[in-house]
N, C-alpha and C positions, 0 to 999 in steps of 0.2 A: 503494498499497498505506501502512496507516496499522496502527497502533498503540499504546500504552496503558501511562505507569510512574503508578505506582502512588506517591507520600511523602504518606511522614505527617515532623512534624513536630511538637518535643520539644522546650522549654525545664525546665533544671530548676531548681525551686521552683515554676513558672506553674500556675495553673489550666488549669479548657479557654478559661475564657474569652482569655485571655492564645495560648491557645497555637491558635483559630481568628483572632484580630491581626493573632499573623504569617501564617501561613495566605494570610492577605490581602493582605498585604505579600509573599506571594510572588507571590498568586494576580496581582496588581495590574504583578510584576518583568516574567509571562510574559505577562502581555499585550504587555506592555511592548517583548515579543522576538519578534508576532511569531505567538503561541502564545493560537491567542483558543476555545479549545475545549479547555477549563479545569473543574470540577466539583468542588462538595467528596466526600468516594468516603464511598455507602452507606455505615451501621453495619451491613449485615444484613437478617440475617430477622428482623424480631417476633417478640416473644417471641407462642407461642399464646395466648389469648381475647384479645390485646388492641388496641384499634382500630385503620386505620391511621394512619400518619405518617410521616412520610422522615424516618428518623434516618438524623443522620450520624456525623462517625466527626469528636471532635474533631481539629483540627490535621492531617488529612487530603483528601488531595486528588486525583481520575483526572487527569492528565494525557490528552487524546490530540495523536497529535504523526502532522505531513503526515508527514513526511516522518523516519523515523527518526533518524539516525545525526546529522540537523543538529538534529533535537531536541530527543533527548536533548543535545547539546552543548549548549541555553538553556539548557533545565533543572538541568543540572548548574552555567553559569553563574552560571545567575538563582538558584538557592538558595547558592551560594559565597558572590555580594557581598550577601546579602541577609547569611548569615553572619559577615560580616568586617560589615557595620554591626556598631558596638557598645551602642548602641538599639533594634534593630532596629522602628525608625516610619522612616515613611512619608514 
């Protein structure tokens, strides 16, 4: 059984580029913890009449968990580890 968790990151005063950087750090932390199915969270449907592109939500991750309970613990632990980091730098 697999489950997915949506994670949205933010930081006071951060622009979209910074939030994406933070998401990248968390994605790396999750990979280190054995969670390999981590994707950018889609932004939703494109506006009518727009040309197709893969828009994403800044700071959003879609994490697919193989074993939901263990996977969720890993996501929470990784987020806590990153949040404790004063600079959120890799």
